[in-house]
MARSELUM-138357 format. One record per residue (C-alpha): residue number from 1; residue in one letter; chain; x, y, z. Coordinates in Angstrom, 1 decimal, decimal comma, m for minus. Layout:
(NUM; a; A; (X; Y; Z))
...
***
This chain:
(1; m; A; (27,3; 38,6; 49,6))
(2; s; A; (24,9; 38,7; 46,7))
(3; n; A; (22,3; 36,0; 46,2))
(4; d; A; (23,7; 35,2; 42,8))
(5; s; A; (27,0; 33,9; 44,3))
(6; g; A; (25,6; 30,4; 44,4))
(7; y; A; (25,7; 29,8; 48,2))
(8; g; A; (22,1; 29,7; 49,3))
(9; f; A; (22,3; 32,5; 51,9))
(10; g; A; (21,9; 36,3; 51,7))
(11; a; A; (24,2; 39,2; 52,4))
(12; g; A; (26,8; 38,4; 55,1))
(13; r; A; (30,1; 39,6; 56,4))
(14; r; A; (33,0; 40,5; 54,1))
(15; s; A; (35,9; 38,4; 55,1))
(16; l; A; (39,5; 39,5; 55,3))
(17; l; A; (40,3; 37,3; 52,4))
(18; q; A; (37,9; 39,1; 50,1))
(19; a; A; (39,5; 42,4; 51,1))
(20; a; A; (43,0; 40,9; 50,3))
(21; v; A; (41,8; 39,6; 47,0))
(22; a; A; (40,3; 42,9; 46,1))
(23; g; A; (43,6; 44,5; 46,9))
(24; l; A; (45,4; 42,1; 44,6))
(25; a; A; (42,9; 42,9; 41,9))
(26; l; A; (43,5; 46,6; 42,4))
(27; l; A; (47,3; 46,0; 42,1))
(28; l; A; (46,7; 44,1; 39,0))
(29; a; A; (44,7; 46,9; 37,4))
(30; k; A; (47,2; 49,6; 38,5))
(31; a; A; (50,2; 47,7; 37,4))
(32; s; A; (48,8; 47,1; 33,9))
(33; p; A; (46,6; 50,0; 33,0))
(34; a; A; (46,7; 49,3; 29,3))
(35; t; A; (45,6; 45,7; 29,7))
(36; a; A; (43,1; 46,5; 32,5))
(37; k; A; (40,8; 48,0; 29,9))
(38; t; A; (40,6; 44,7; 28,0))
(39; e; A; (38,5; 42,0; 29,5))
(40; e; A; (40,5; 38,9; 30,3))
(41; p; A; (39,5; 36,0; 28,1))
(42; v; A; (37,4; 33,3; 29,8))
(43; p; A; (39,3; 30,0; 30,1))
(44; a; A; (37,9; 27,3; 27,8))
(45; q; A; (38,4; 24,8; 30,5))
(46; l; A; (39,1; 24,8; 34,3))
(47; r; A; (40,4; 21,5; 35,7))
(48; i; A; (40,5; 21,4; 39,5))
(49; g; A; (42,2; 18,8; 41,6))
(50; f; A; (41,0; 18,2; 45,2))
(51; q; A; (40,9; 15,8; 48,1))
(52; k; A; (38,2; 14,6; 50,4))
(53; s; A; (39,3; 17,1; 53,1))
(54; a; A; (39,1; 20,1; 50,8))
(55; v; A; (36,0; 21,5; 52,4))
(56; n; A; (35,9; 24,8; 50,5))
(57; l; A; (36,4; 23,2; 47,1))
(58; v; A; (33,8; 20,5; 47,9))
(59; i; A; (31,3; 23,2; 48,6))
(60; l; A; (32,1; 24,9; 45,3))
(61; k; A; (31,7; 21,6; 43,5))
(62; s; A; (28,5; 20,6; 45,3))
(63; q; A; (26,8; 23,9; 44,6))
(64; a; A; (28,2; 24,3; 41,0))
(65; v; A; (29,4; 27,8; 41,9))
(66; l; A; (32,1; 27,9; 39,2))
(67; e; A; (29,9; 26,3; 36,6))
(68; k; A; (27,4; 29,1; 37,2))
(69; k; A; (30,0; 31,8; 37,3))
(70; y; A; (31,7; 30,6; 34,0))
(71; p; A; (28,9; 29,0; 32,0))
(72; n; A; (31,1; 29,0; 28,8))
(73; t; A; (33,9; 27,2; 30,6))
(74; k; A; (34,2; 23,4; 30,9))
(75; v; A; (34,8; 22,9; 34,6))
(76; s; A; (36,2; 19,5; 35,6))
(77; w; A; (36,8; 18,1; 39,1))
(78; v; A; (39,4; 15,4; 39,7))
(79; d; A; (39,6; 13,6; 43,1))
(80; f; A; (43,1; 12,6; 44,4))
(81; p; A; (44,1; 10,4; 47,4))
(82; a; A; (47,0; 12,8; 48,3))
(83; g; A; (48,8; 16,0; 47,3))
(84; p; A; (51,8; 14,4; 45,6))
(85; q; A; (49,6; 12,7; 43,0))
(86; l; A; (47,6; 15,9; 42,5))
(87; l; A; (50,7; 18,0; 41,8))
(88; e; A; (52,1; 15,4; 39,4))
(89; a; A; (48,9; 15,9; 37,4))
(90; l; A; (49,2; 19,7; 37,7))
(91; a; A; (52,8; 19,7; 36,5))
(92; a; A; (51,9; 17,3; 33,6))
(93; g; A; (49,3; 19,7; 32,3))
(94; s; A; (46,3; 17,6; 33,3))
(95; l; A; (45,1; 20,2; 35,9))
(96; d; A; (45,0; 23,9; 36,2))
(97; f; A; (44,4; 24,4; 39,9))
(98; g; A; (44,5; 22,4; 43,1))
(99; l; A; (44,9; 22,2; 46,9))
(100; t; A; (47,6; 20,3; 48,8))
(101; g; A; (49,3; 20,4; 52,2))
(102; d; A; (52,7; 22,0; 52,8))
(103; s; A; (55,1; 19,3; 51,7))
(104; p; A; (54,0; 18,4; 48,2))
(105; p; A; (54,8; 21,8; 46,7))
(106; v; A; (58,4; 21,6; 48,1))
(107; f; A; (59,0; 18,2; 46,4))
(108; a; A; (57,4; 19,5; 43,2))
(109; q; A; (59,6; 22,6; 43,1))
(110; a; A; (62,7; 20,6; 43,8))
(111; a; A; (61,8; 18,4; 40,9))
(112; g; A; (61,5; 21,4; 38,6))
(113; k; A; (57,7; 21,3; 38,2))
(114; d; A; (56,2; 24,5; 36,6))
(115; l; A; (53,6; 25,5; 39,2))
(116; v; A; (53,0; 28,5; 41,5))
(117; y; A; (51,5; 29,1; 44,9))
(118; v; A; (48,4; 31,3; 44,6))
(119; g; A; (46,7; 31,1; 48,0))
(120; v; A; (46,8; 29,6; 51,4))
(121; e; A; (44,5; 28,5; 54,2))
(122; p; A; (45,3; 28,9; 57,9))
(123; p; A; (47,2; 26,2; 59,8))
(124; k; A; (45,3; 23,0; 60,8))
(125; p; A; (47,7; 21,2; 63,2))
(126; l; A; (45,0; 19,1; 64,8))
(127; s; A; (44,0; 17,6; 61,5))
(128; t; A; (47,1; 15,3; 61,4))
(129; g; A; (47,9; 12,5; 63,9))
(130; i; A; (50,6; 9,9; 64,6))
(131; l; A; (48,6; 6,8; 65,3))
(132; v; A; (49,5; 3,6; 67,1))
(133; k; A; (47,4; 0,6; 68,1))
(134; p; A; (45,7; 0,8; 71,6))
(135; n; A; (48,0; m1,9; 73,0))
(136; s; A; (51,2; m0,6; 71,3))
(137; p; A; (54,3; m0,3; 73,5))
(138; l; A; (55,1; 3,0; 71,9))
(139; r; A; (54,3; 5,8; 74,4))
(140; t; A; (56,6; 8,7; 73,4))
(141; l; A; (58,0; 10,1; 70,2))
(142; a; A; (61,4; 8,7; 71,2))
(143; d; A; (59,8; 5,2; 71,0))
(144; l; A; (59,6; 5,6; 67,3))
(145; k; A; (63,3; 4,6; 67,1))
(146; g; A; (63,8; 1,5; 64,9))
(147; r; A; (60,0; 1,3; 64,1))
(148; r; A; (58,2; 0,9; 60,8))
(149; i; A; (56,2; 4,0; 60,3))
(150; g; A; (53,6; 4,3; 57,4))
(151; l; A; (53,1; 7,6; 55,5))
(152; q; A; (52,5; 9,0; 52,1))
(153; k; A; (55,9; 10,0; 50,6))
(154; g; A; (56,1; 13,7; 49,9))
(155; s; A; (53,0; 14,5; 51,8))
(156; s; A; (52,4; 16,8; 54,8))
(157; s; A; (52,7; 13,7; 56,9))
(158; q; A; (56,4; 13,4; 56,0))
(159; y; A; (57,1; 16,9; 57,5))
(160; v; A; (55,1; 16,0; 60,7))
(161; l; A; (57,2; 12,9; 61,1))
(162; l; A; (60,4; 14,7; 60,4))
(163; r; A; (59,6; 17,2; 63,1))
(164; a; A; (58,5; 14,5; 65,5))
(165; v; A; (61,9; 12,7; 64,9))
(166; d; A; (63,7; 16,0; 65,6))
(167; q; A; (61,7; 16,7; 68,7))
(168; a; A; (62,5; 13,3; 70,0))
(169; g; A; (66,2; 13,8; 69,6))
(170; l; A; (66,4; 11,2; 66,9))
(171; q; A; (67,8; 11,2; 63,3))
(172; w; A; (65,7; 10,4; 60,2))
(173; s; A; (68,0; 7,3; 59,8))
(174; d; A; (66,8; 6,1; 63,2))
(175; i; A; (63,3; 5,2; 61,9))
(176; n; A; (62,1; 3,0; 59,1))
(177; p; A; (59,6; 5,0; 56,9))
(178; v; A; (57,3; 2,8; 54,9))
(179; y; A; (55,8; 4,8; 52,0))
(180; l; A; (52,2; 3,9; 51,3))
(181; t; A; (49,1; 5,6; 50,0))
(182; p; A; (46,5; 6,3; 52,7))
(183; a; A; (44,3; 3,3; 51,8))
(184; d; A; (47,3; 0,9; 51,7))
(185; a; A; (48,6; 2,4; 54,9))
(186; r; A; (45,4; 1,9; 56,8))
(187; a; A; (45,3; m1,8; 55,7))
(188; a; A; (48,9; m2,2; 56,9))
(189; f; A; (48,1; m0,4; 60,2))
(190; e; A; (45,1; m2,6; 60,9))
(191; r; A; (47,0; m5,9; 60,3))
(192; g; A; (50,0; m4,8; 62,3))
(193; a; A; (52,5; m4,5; 59,3))
(194; i; A; (53,5; m1,1; 60,5))
(195; d; A; (54,1; 0,1; 64,1))
(196; a; A; (52,7; 3,7; 63,6))
(197; w; A; (50,9; 5,7; 60,9))
(198; v; A; (51,1; 9,4; 60,2))
(199; i; A; (47,9; 10,5; 58,5))
(200; w; A; (45,7; 13,5; 58,0))
(201; d; A; (41,9; 14,0; 57,9))
(202; p; A; (39,6; 12,6; 56,7))
(203; f; A; (41,6; 9,3; 56,9))
(204; y; A; (42,6; 10,2; 60,4))
(205; a; A; (39,1; 10,9; 61,6))
(206; a; A; (37,7; 7,7; 59,9))
(207; t; A; (40,4; 5,6; 61,5))
(208; e; A; (39,8; 7,1; 65,0))
(209; l; A; (36,1; 6,2; 64,8))
(210; d; A; (36,5; 2,8; 63,2))
(211; v; A; (39,6; 1,4; 64,8))
(212; a; A; (40,0; 3,5; 68,0))
(213; p; A; (43,8; 3,9; 67,8))
(214; r; A; (45,9; 5,7; 70,3))
(215; v; A; (47,1; 9,1; 69,2))
(216; l; A; (50,8; 9,4; 70,0))
(217; a; A; (50,9; 13,0; 68,8))
(218; t; A; (49,0; 15,5; 66,6))
(219; g; A; (50,6; 18,1; 64,4))
(220; e; A; (50,3; 20,6; 67,2))
(221; g; A; (53,8; 21,8; 68,2))
(222; l; A; (55,3; 19,9; 65,2))
(223; s; A; (53,8; 21,5; 62,1))
(224; g; A; (51,5; 24,3; 61,2))
(225; n; A; (50,1; 22,1; 58,5))
(226; n; A; (49,2; 24,9; 56,1))
(227; s; A; (47,0; 24,1; 53,0))
(228; f; A; (48,1; 25,7; 49,7))
(229; y; A; (46,2; 26,5; 46,5))
(230; l; A; (48,5; 26,1; 43,5))
(231; a; A; (48,1; 26,7; 39,8))
(232; s; A; (50,1; 25,8; 36,7))
(233; r; A; (52,2; 28,8; 35,9))
(234; p; A; (50,7; 29,2; 32,4))
(235; f; A; (47,2; 29,2; 33,8))
(236; a; A; (48,0; 31,8; 36,4))
(237; q; A; (49,8; 34,0; 33,8))
(238; n; A; (47,0; 33,8; 31,3))
(239; h; A; (44,0; 34,0; 33,6))
(240; p; A; (45,0; 36,1; 36,7))
(241; q; A; (41,5; 37,5; 37,2))
(242; t; A; (40,0; 34,0; 37,1))
(243; v; A; (42,5; 32,9; 39,8))
(244; l; A; (41,6; 35,9; 42,0))
(245; a; A; (37,9; 35,3; 41,5))
(246; m; A; (38,4; 31,6; 42,5))
(247; l; A; (40,2; 32,7; 45,7))
(248; a; A; (37,3; 35,0; 46,6))
(249; e; A; (34,7; 32,2; 45,9))
(250; l; A; (36,7; 29,8; 48,1))
(251; s; A; (36,6; 32,3; 51,0))
(252; r; A; (32,9; 32,7; 50,5))
(253; a; A; (32,6; 28,9; 50,6))
(254; n; A; (34,4; 29,1; 54,0))
(255; d; A; (31,9; 31,6; 55,2))
(256; y; A; (29,1; 29,3; 54,1))
(257; w; A; (30,3; 26,2; 55,9))
(258; q; A; (30,9; 28,2; 59,1))
(259; a; A; (27,3; 29,3; 59,0))
(260; n; A; (25,9; 26,0; 57,7))
(261; r; A; (27,7; 23,1; 59,3))
(262; k; A; (24,9; 20,6; 59,1))
(263; e; A; (24,4; 21,1; 55,4))
(264; t; A; (28,2; 21,1; 54,8))
(265; a; A; (28,6; 17,8; 56,6))
(266; q; A; (25,9; 16,3; 54,4))
(267; y; A; (27,7; 17,7; 51,2))
(268; l; A; (31,0; 16,1; 52,3))
(269; s; A; (29,4; 12,8; 53,3))
(270; d; A; (27,5; 12,5; 50,1))
(271; y; A; (30,5; 13,3; 48,0))
(272; s; A; (33,1; 11,2; 49,8))
(273; g; A; (31,1; 8,3; 51,1))
(274; l; A; (32,4; 9,0; 54,6))
(275; s; A; (30,0; 8,7; 57,5))
(276; l; A; (28,4; 11,8; 59,0))
(277; a; A; (30,2; 11,1; 62,3))
(278; t; A; (33,6; 11,1; 60,5))
(279; v; A; (32,8; 14,4; 58,7))
(280; h; A; (31,6; 16,1; 61,9))
(281; l; A; (34,9; 15,0; 63,6))
(282; l; A; (36,9; 16,4; 60,7))
(283; l; A; (35,0; 19,8; 60,8))
(284; s; A; (35,4; 20,0; 64,6))
(285; r; A; (39,2; 20,3; 64,4))
(286; r; A; (39,2; 22,4; 61,2))
(287; p; A; (39,4; 26,2; 62,0))
(288; s; A; (37,7; 28,8; 59,9))
(289; s; A; (39,7; 28,7; 56,6))
(290; p; A; (39,4; 31,8; 54,5))
(291; v; A; (41,9; 31,8; 51,6))
(292; t; A; (44,5; 34,5; 51,6))
(293; p; A; (47,3; 35,5; 49,2))
(294; v; A; (50,7; 33,9; 50,2))
(295; g; A; (52,5; 36,6; 52,2))
(296; a; A; (56,0; 36,9; 53,6))
(297; k; A; (55,3; 35,1; 56,9))
(298; v; A; (53,8; 32,1; 55,1))
(299; v; A; (56,7; 32,0; 52,7))
(300; a; A; (59,1; 32,0; 55,7))
(301; d; A; (57,2; 29,1; 57,3))
(302; q; A; (57,2; 27,2; 54,0))
(303; q; A; (60,9; 27,8; 53,6))
(304; r; A; (61,5; 26,1; 56,9))
(305; v; A; (59,7; 23,1; 55,5))
(306; a; A; (61,9; 23,1; 52,4))
(307; d; A; (65,1; 23,6; 54,4))
(308; a; A; (64,3; 20,7; 56,7))
(309; f; A; (63,8; 18,3; 53,7))
(310; a; A; (67,0; 19,6; 52,0))
(311; r; A; (69,0; 19,3; 55,2))
(312; i; A; (68,6; 15,5; 55,3))
(313; g; A; (68,6; 14,9; 51,6))
(314; l; A; (64,9; 14,1; 51,1))
(315; i; A; (64,8; 16,6; 48,1))
(316; p; A; (67,6; 16,6; 45,5))
(317; k; A; (68,5; 20,3; 46,0))
(318; p; A; (67,6; 23,3; 48,2))
(319; v; A; (64,8; 25,5; 46,9))
(320; r; A; (63,7; 29,1; 47,4))
(321; v; A; (60,0; 29,0; 48,0))
(322; a; A; (59,6; 32,7; 47,1))
(323; e; A; (60,6; 32,0; 43,5))
(324; i; A; (57,3; 30,2; 42,8))
(325; v; A; (54,9; 32,5; 44,7))
(326; w; A; (52,5; 34,1; 42,3))
(327; q; A; (52,8; 37,9; 42,2))
(328; p; A; (50,2; 39,1; 39,7))
(329; s; A; (51,5; 42,1; 37,6))
(330; g; A; (54,5; 42,7; 39,9))
(331; a; A; (52,7; 42,8; 43,2))
(332; r; A; (55,4; 42,3; 45,8))
(333; l; A; (55,3; 40,4; 49,1))
(334; a; A; (55,1; 42,6; 52,2))
(335; k; A; (58,3; 42,9; 54,2))
(336; t; A; (58,0; 41,5; 57,7))
***
């Protein structure tokens, strides 16, 4: 990496993501030789939605990487409590780019929102937990039957809970989901208004340290818990090279935090107000997360998420995930 990339360390390894993004850029140039000679216009604004657990994006924000890369672009950062709210803003034209878990894009596509998948991070199944109080009588997933379970509607937690219900041999109708934002759900959990809570990091890590709940299950064996980068369709169509450049910068940010965990923990703590202990716990169960294009295997995994929600009527109609996967200049998904 060059020293002008904004990351505070010198030449390092070239990640697989950077090679993949370079390949997409080459496809872009080959597919549109006439337009490849014309420099893409720099976007006048770049509005990015993120959450407290979006490590790669927080690094870009903290080090002003995009502001340095695009000095003539107004870069805005908007914090969201969860993915559904972020995608609502993206679909409404208030954002250009953002990061969510696996479920919010499915609900957005089913509602006809005009957005596209542009990149994906590796699975993080240990970053989500189904929590109960230490003295709770719930000991197995089957014990969730008839219980009030807190979760953010349309979030990755909903798919984890759906899979947990399936694995326990229960029906969705056997449980009583209580739809709450993370902050409201924690308050309900602490006062005993819900019997269990399905939640992701950093809320999961903070609750572990502050409340010492019992973890009934993590996402392991239930959900891959992929994280997706999405863009509004007009932004991806009008600024494909900018999208590709952002994916490359996000992967460089991953390389940075892998090599600089202490500094990264401080960035996250300063930005979020979370304790350093919470941030270190979050990072300890987060694998290296280079950003790659959304290939056929990931599409198949995401289609299973969509089909599961459609099967029990949680989305109004079935969707085909591949229809909203960004393919710059006709680049096609590899067959697997």
